[in-house]
C-alpha positions as CSV (number, residue, x, y, z in Angstrom):
1,X,0.0,0.0,0.0
2,X,2.8,2.4,0.9
3,X,4.3,2.0,-2.6
4,X,1.1,3.3,-4.1
5,X,1.7,6.8,-5.3
6,X,-1.8,8.3,-4.6
7,X,-1.5,6.8,-1.1
8,X,1.9,8.2,-0.5
9,X,0.8,11.6,-1.8
10,X,-2.3,11.7,0.5
11,X,-0.2,10.8,3.5
12,X,2.2,13.6,2.7
13,X,-0.7,16.0,2.3
14,X,-2.3,14.9,5.6
15,X,0.9,15.2,7.5
16,X,1.8,18.6,6.2
17,X,-1.8,19.8,6.6
18,X,-1.9,18.9,10.3
19,X,1.6,20.0,11.1
20,X,1.0,23.4,9.4
21,X,-2.3,24.0,11.2
22,X,-0.7,23.1,14.6
23,X,2.3,25.4,14.0
24,X,0.0,28.2,13.0
25,X,-2.0,27.8,16.2
26,X,1.2,27.8,18.3
27,X,2.7,30.9,16.8
28,X,-0.7,32.7,16.5
29,X,-0.1,34.5,19.9
30,X,2.5,36.8,18.3
31,X,1.3,40.0,16.7
32,X,3.2,42.1,14.2
33,X,2.7,45.1,12.0
34,X,2.4,44.2,8.3
35,X,4.2,47.4,7.3
36,X,7.2,46.6,9.5
37,X,7.6,43.3,7.7
38,X,8.4,45.3,4.6
39,X,10.4,48.0,6.3
40,X,7.6,50.6,6.0
41,X,6.3,53.1,8.6
42,X,3.3,52.0,10.6
43,X,0.1,53.9,9.9
44,X,-3.3,54.0,11.7
45,X,-6.6,54.5,10.0
46,X,-10.4,54.5,10.6
47,X,-12.9,52.0,9.4
48,X,-16.6,51.7,10.2
49,X,-16.2,54.6,12.6
50,X,-13.5,52.7,14.5
51,X,-10.4,54.8,15.0
52,X,-6.8,53.8,15.6
53,X,-6.8,50.7,13.5
54,X,-3.6,49.4,12.0
55,X,-2.4,46.4,9.9
56,X,-1.8,44.3,12.9
57,X,-1.8,40.6,12.2
58,X,-1.1,37.4,14.1
59,X,2.0,35.3,13.0
60,X,-0.5,32.5,12.3
61,X,-1.7,34.2,9.1
62,X,1.7,33.5,7.6
63,X,0.8,29.8,7.5
64,X,-3.0,29.7,7.2
65,X,-3.1,30.5,3.5
66,X,-1.2,27.2,2.9
67,X,-4.0,25.3,4.6
68,X,-6.5,26.5,2.0
69,X,-4.1,25.8,-0.8
70,X,-3.8,22.2,0.6
71,X,-7.5,22.0,1.0
72,X,-8.1,22.8,-2.7
73,X,-5.4,20.4,-3.9
74,X,-6.8,17.5,-1.8
75,X,-10.3,18.4,-2.9
76,X,-9.2,18.3,-6.5
77,X,-7.7,14.8,-6.4
78,X,-9.3,13.1,-3.4
79,X,-12.7,14.8,-3.0
80,X,-14.6,16.4,-0.1
81,X,-14.6,13.2,2.1
82,X,-10.8,13.3,2.2
83,X,-10.8,17.0,3.1
84,X,-13.2,16.5,5.9
85,X,-11.1,13.6,7.2
86,X,-7.9,15.5,7.4
87,X,-9.8,18.6,8.8
88,X,-11.3,16.5,11.6
89,X,-7.9,14.9,12.2
90,X,-6.3,18.4,12.5
91,X,-8.9,19.6,14.9
92,X,-8.6,16.5,17.1
93,X,-4.8,16.7,17.2
94,X,-4.7,20.5,17.8
95,X,-7.2,20.0,20.7
96,X,-4.9,17.2,22.0
97,X,-1.9,19.5,21.7
98,X,-3.5,22.3,23.7
99,X,-4.5,19.8,26.4
100,X,-0.9,18.7,26.6
101,X,0.1,22.4,26.8
102,X,-2.3,22.9,29.6
103,X,-0.9,19.9,31.5
104,X,2.7,21.1,30.9
105,X,1.9,24.5,32.2
106,X,0.5,23.0,35.4
107,X,3.6,20.9,36.0
108,X,5.7,22.8,38.6
109,X,9.0,24.0,37.1
110,X,12.3,23.5,38.9
111,X,13.9,26.5,40.6
112,X,17.0,26.1,38.5
113,X,15.0,26.2,35.2
114,X,12.9,29.2,36.2
115,X,16.0,31.4,36.6
116,X,18.1,29.8,33.8
117,X,17.6,32.6,31.3
118,X,17.8,35.6,33.7
119,X,21.0,36.7,32.0
120,X,19.1,36.8,28.7
121,X,16.4,39.1,30.1
122,X,13.9,36.4,31.0
123,X,13.7,36.5,34.8
124,X,11.2,33.7,35.1
125,X,11.0,30.9,32.6
126,X,7.8,29.6,34.1
127,X,6.0,32.9,33.4
128,X,7.4,33.0,29.8
129,X,6.4,29.4,29.2
130,X,2.8,30.1,30.5
131,X,2.5,33.2,28.4
132,X,3.6,31.4,25.1
133,X,1.5,28.2,25.5
134,X,-1.4,29.5,27.7
135,X,-3.7,31.0,25.1
136,X,-7.1,32.0,26.3
137,X,-9.8,29.3,26.0
138,X,-12.1,31.6,24.0
139,X,-9.3,32.1,21.4
140,X,-8.6,28.4,21.2
141,X,-12.4,27.6,20.8
142,X,-12.9,30.4,18.2
143,X,-9.9,29.3,16.2
144,X,-10.9,25.6,16.1
145,X,-14.5,26.3,15.2
146,X,-13.5,28.8,12.6
147,X,-11.0,26.4,11.1
148,X,-13.5,23.5,10.9
149,X,-16.4,25.5,9.5
150,X,-14.3,27.4,7.0
151,X,-12.9,24.1,5.7
152,X,-16.4,22.7,5.1
153,X,-17.4,26.0,3.4
154,X,-14.2,25.8,1.2
155,X,-15.1,22.2,0.1
156,X,-18.7,23.1,-0.7
157,X,-17.9,26.2,-2.7
158,X,-15.0,24.5,-4.6
159,X,-17.2,21.6,-5.8
160,X,-20.1,23.8,-6.8
161,X,-17.8,25.9,-8.9
162,X,-16.2,22.8,-10.4
163,X,-19.5,21.3,-11.3
164,X,-20.3,24.4,-13.4
165,X,-16.8,24.8,-15.0
166,X,-15.5,21.2,-15.2
167,X,-11.7,21.0,-15.5
168,X,-11.5,24.6,-16.8
169,X,-10.8,27.7,-14.7
170,X,-8.7,26.1,-11.9
171,X,-8.0,29.6,-10.6
172,X,-11.8,30.4,-10.2
173,X,-12.6,27.4,-8.0
174,X,-9.4,27.5,-6.0
175,X,-9.3,31.3,-5.4
176,X,-13.1,31.6,-5.2
177,X,-13.5,29.0,-2.6
178,X,-10.6,30.4,-0.6
179,X,-12.0,33.9,-0.7
180,X,-15.4,32.8,0.7
181,X,-13.9,30.4,3.3
182,X,-11.4,33.0,4.5
183,X,-14.2,35.5,5.1
184,X,-16.1,32.9,7.2
185,X,-12.9,32.0,9.1
186,X,-12.0,35.6,9.9
187,X,-15.5,36.4,11.2
188,X,-16.1,33.3,13.3
189,X,-12.7,33.4,15.1
190,X,-13.1,37.1,16.0
191,X,-16.8,36.7,17.0
192,X,-16.2,33.8,19.4
193,X,-12.8,35.0,20.8
194,X,-13.6,38.7,21.2
195,X,-17.3,39.4,20.8
196,X,-18.5,36.4,23.0
197,X,-15.3,35.9,25.0
198,X,-14.4,39.5,25.8
199,X,-17.5,41.6,25.0
200,X,-16.0,43.7,22.1
201,X,-18.4,45.9,20.2
202,X,-19.8,44.7,16.8
203,X,-18.2,47.8,15.3
204,X,-14.7,46.8,16.5
205,X,-15.1,43.1,15.6
206,X,-16.3,43.9,12.1
207,X,-13.6,46.5,11.5
208,X,-10.8,44.1,12.5
209,X,-12.5,41.4,10.5
210,X,-12.4,43.5,7.4
211,X,-8.7,44.4,7.9
212,X,-7.7,40.7,8.4
213,X,-9.8,39.5,5.5
214,X,-8.3,42.1,3.1
215,X,-4.9,40.7,3.9
216,X,-6.0,37.1,3.5
217,X,-7.8,37.9,0.2
218,X,-4.7,39.5,-1.3
219,X,-2.6,36.6,-0.3
220,X,-5.1,34.1,-1.7
221,X,-5.1,35.8,-5.1
222,X,-1.3,36.1,-5.0
223,X,-0.9,32.3,-4.3
224,X,-3.1,31.3,-7.3
225,X,0.0,30.5,-9.4
226,X,1.1,28.0,-6.7
227,X,-2.1,26.0,-7.3
228,X,-1.1,25.6,-11.0
229,X,2.5,24.7,-10.1
230,X,1.4,22.0,-7.6
231,X,-1.1,20.5,-10.0
232,X,1.5,20.3,-12.7
233,X,3.9,18.6,-10.4
234,X,1.3,16.2,-9.0
235,X,0.1,15.3,-12.5
236,X,3.7,14.5,-13.5
237,X,4.2,12.5,-10.3
238,X,1.0,10.4,-10.6
239,X,0.9,10.2,-14.4
240,X,-1.8,12.0,-16.5
241,X,-4.1,8.9,-16.6
242,X,-4.0,8.3,-12.9
243,X,-4.5,12.0,-12.1
244,X,-7.5,12.3,-14.5
245,X,-9.0,9.1,-12.9
246,X,-8.6,10.5,-9.4
247,X,-10.1,13.9,-10.4
248,X,-13.1,12.1,-11.9
249,X,-13.5,10.0,-8.8
250,X,-13.3,13.1,-6.6
251,X,-16.3,14.5,-8.4
252,X,-18.1,11.2,-8.1
253,X,-17.8,10.4,-11.8
254,X,-16.4,7.6,-13.9
255,X,-13.3,8.6,-16.0
256,X,-14.2,8.1,-19.7
257,X,-11.2,6.0,-20.4
258,X,-11.9,3.6,-17.5
259,X,-14.5,0.9,-18.1
260,X,-17.2,0.7,-15.3
261,X,-17.0,-2.3,-13.0
262,X,-19.5,-5.0,-13.9
263,X,-21.6,-5.8,-10.9
264,X,-22.1,-9.4,-12.2
C-alpha cells in the first residue's frame, strides 16, 4: 500500500496539513505590523467609525493560506470526504496539543530552570512558558470552530464551482472557494474569541475582521500560481491517466477511459 503513489501523496498532504495547522496555532499569539515586515512606517486609519486601526496581524496568518491551498489540492484529487477527514484529524490533534500544553503549564517547574535565562532578560521561565503556551480558552475555541467551519465551506464552494466549470478555470474554483472560506474563518474566530469571550463591540469586531480579511484575500489571489504549479507537479508524479481518474472519482464520476465495474 505504501508503494502506491496516490496513497503516499495523500499521507504527505495529511501530515503537512496537520503540522502546518498546529504550527499556525502555536505561533498565533505573536502580533506584528504588516508594514514593519516590509520596512515601511506603521500607519493608523479609521474603518466603520473605529479609529486607531492598523495592519496588525497574528503570526499564524503567515501559514494559514497554505491550509486553504492544501484543501483545494486535496479536494481536486481526493474529493470532499478526504478534506473532511484531514480537517477533523487536524482539529482533534490540535485539541490534544492544547490539552498537553495545559498539563505542561500546570507541572511545577524546577527553581534552576525558572532562573536559567535571567542573564538573557527572562527573569522567570515559568512565566514565559505560560505566556507562550497558555492562550485563552475563547481564542482556542474560536480558532478551532472557525477552522472546521471554513474548511467545510471551502469544500462546498469548490465543488459547486467545479460542477459548473468542469476541468477549466482552476483559478476560479481555487481562489473563489478560498475567498469565501477565509471570510467565514475571519469572522467566526473574532466573533467567538472577542465578541463572545471579551465583549467587544460589533463595530470593532467587524472593522478588525475586514482588515484581516483584506490581507487574506490579497494573499489568496497572490498564491493562485502556486495552485497551478502544484497541479502540474502532481500530474507529473502520478501520471496523467491516474491524475485524471482521481479527479473524476473526486467528483463522483467515472473517468471516460476507464470501463465501469461489472456488478455481475
